[in-house]
N, C-alpha and C positions, 0 to 999 in steps of 0.2 A: 286391274293390276294382275290378278291371278291368271286371267286369260293371256296377258302379255308374257308372263313368266313361263306358262305352259307352252306358249308358242315358241319362245326362245329355246326351251329345253327339249323341244321335239326333234331337234337336229336338222330342221329344214334350212336354217341359216347357213350351216356348213356346206350343204348341198348347193345353196344359192351362190356362195363365194366360189366354189369349184365349178360352177356352171353345169351341173348335172340335172337341173330341174327342167321341166317342160316350159314352153313359152308362157303358158297361162300361170303356172306356179311362180315363175320368175317375176311376172308383172304383179302378182298378188303380194310377194315379199317386198317389192319396191314400194307398193302402196302402203303396206303396214309400216315400213321404215319411215315414210313421210309423216304418218300419223303419230307414231310412238317413238320418242327419243331413245327409250331403252333398247329398242330393236336396232335403231341406227348405231348406237354405241357398241352393241354386241357384234354387228357386222364389221365395224371398224376393228374391233378387238381380234376377230377371226382373221381379218386381212393381215394385221400386224403379225399374228402368229405364223401365218404362211410365209411372210417375208423373212421373219427371223429364222424359220426353218431353212429357207434358201441361203441365208448368211452362214448358218452352221454347216451346210453341205458344201459350200464353196467359199472358204474363208479368204481366198486370195483375190476374189473378184472386187473390182474397184467400186467405190461409193457411187460414182457416176452411173454405172450400169444398174445398180440397185435402185437409184432414184428414177431411172427410166421405167423400171418395172413397177415401182410404186405409183408413178404417174399413170401407168396404164390401168392400175387397179382403182385408184382414188380419183374420181372425176370432180368436176366443179360443184355438183349439187349437194352441198352440205356434207362433204366427205363421205357420201354414200356412193358406192359403185353403181353406175347406171348400166345395168345389164341389158345390152341390146339383144334382141332375139337372135340366138344362135342355136345350132343343134348341140345337145349335151356332149356328143362325142368330139366335135371340133374344139369345144372349150377345154375339155379334159386333155386332149392331145396338145393344145397350146401350152397349158400349165406344165405338162410333162416335158415338153421340148425345152421350155425355159429353164427348168430345174436341171435337165441334162446338159444344157449349154453352160450353165454356171459351174457344174461339176467338171466339165471338160476344160473350161478356162482355168479353173483352180488347179487341175492336174498339170496343165501345160506350164503354169507358173512354177509349180513345184519341180518339174523336170528341168526348167531353165535355171532355177537356183542351184539344183544339184550339179548341173553341168558347169556353172560358174565356179562352184566350190572345188570341183575336180581340176579345173584349169588352174586355179590359184594354188592348189596343192602341188601340181606338177611343176609350176613355175618356181615355187619355193624349193622343191627338191633339186631342180636344175641349178638354181643359184648356189645351193649348198654344195653340190658336186663340183661346180666351177671353182668355188673358194678352196675346197679340199684339194683339187687338182693343182691350183696355183701354189698352195702350200707345199705339196709334194715336189713340184718342180723347183721351188726355191730351196727346199732342203736338199734335193739332189744336186743342185748347182753348188751349194755350199760344201756338200760332202766331196764332190769332185775336186773342188779347189783345195780342200784340206788334204785329200789323198795325193794330189799332185805334189804338195810340199813334202809330205811324208815319204813319197817314193822317189823324190828328186835326189840323185846322187850327190848333188852339190849342197844339200842340206846338212847342217851339223846337228847330230843327235846328242843331246846332253841328258844323261841319266841322273835323276834326283833321288837320293836315298833318304830313308826315314831318319828323323832326329829323335832326341830324348823324349819329347812330348808324345810322339807316335812312331815308335821304331818300325812298325809294320807298314807304314805308309811309303808310297813310292810314286814317281811321276816321270814323264819324259818331256823334254823341250825339243821341238824341231825348228831349227833356225836357218833360214835360207838368206844369206847375206847378199846374194845377187838380186833377189826380188824384194828384199827388205820385209819379209813376212816371218812371223813367229806363231807357232801353234803349240799348245800344251795338251798332252795326253794325261788326263787326270783320272784315268780308270782305277788307279791304285790308291786313291784317296777316299776316306770315309765320307759319307754324306753329311754336310754341315747341318747343325740344328737351326731352328728358326731364329732369325736376327743376326746370323753370322755368315761370313763369306770368305772364300779363299782369295788372297791377293798375291799376285806374282811380281817378283822383284828381279831386276837386272842389277848385278853387283860388280863394282870395281873393288879389288881386294886391298890395294895399298895406295892410300888409306881406304878403309872400308866405306864405300859410298853406295847406298841402295837407291835405286830409281824404280818407282812403280810403273809397270807396263800393262797393268790391267787387272780386272776382277773376273773370277770364274762365276759369273752370274747365271741364274736359272739352272743351277746344278741338277735339280731334280728333273727338269724338263729336257735335259740334254742326254739322251740315251747313249750316244756315242762317247760322251765325256771328253770330246775333243773341242778345244776352245781356241779361237783366234785372239791374240793380244797385240799390243803395239810393238813396233820394231825395237830391238835391243842393241843400239849402236855401241860398239866397243865393250860389250859385256864380257866379263871374265868368269862369271858364275851366275847361277840362277837359284832363287829360293822361293818357297811358297809358305806364307804365314796365314794364320787364322785371325781375321779381323772383324770388328762390328760391321753390320750392313752399311754399305756406302764406302767402305775402305778407310785406310788411315794414311796420314802424311808420311809417317815413318813406320817401319816394321816392328811388330811386337815380337821381340826375339824369344820370349818365353813361350810363344805359340808358333815357333818355327817347325813346320811339319816335314818339309823336304828341302834338301840342298844339294847342289852338284856343280862342279867346275866344268868350264868349257874345255 
């Protein structure tokens, strides 16, 4: 047993696996492996270590390729590599070529993944830009429509003055009876708190009959503070009140912010 252990620790088995022994030494190791199971197990252990090294140097290589390499190492004779006579240089070159091949394949997979990630990033950025462009176009179209009403000489401009609850408030109503469109310029109104909304009313004065024509929703998100509301048929005045989110059936007169006659 001591002779076997000394033989294992001599380092000859590592040279055997890497194919750097002479033909005579190679045959001698093969014979020792047949006689002593401990030597056979050590050879298998060294082969596994070499294969694991290949895995670590080329992590993206498929299992099928590793199996082919394993099969070239481990032959049918009791899991011991049957080293056929070869020159030490050719065997070493073969091992080096296999390792370089695995490294090369791993590098190619890495580059392919990086290219795919770049393509996905570009496509995401393109989709984002398209959405932003469509949003800008929609906003531009809405703005042009609003400006057309504001600039139309046929539009009636109604100035709404501040009331007791907010004397400093003011607004304007642009009413084009020919096109049946109404816009409210609410730049002179304070920003409503959370849970509250401005509601616009068309009024008939005798008797006083209010009709809701819309809410000034998304007040914070509307930088122009110009809002489209429903048509105000036969309106004699306009008023804006402060109401709970969603609006009210009838105006809360205590929260009347602006009022103006046509």
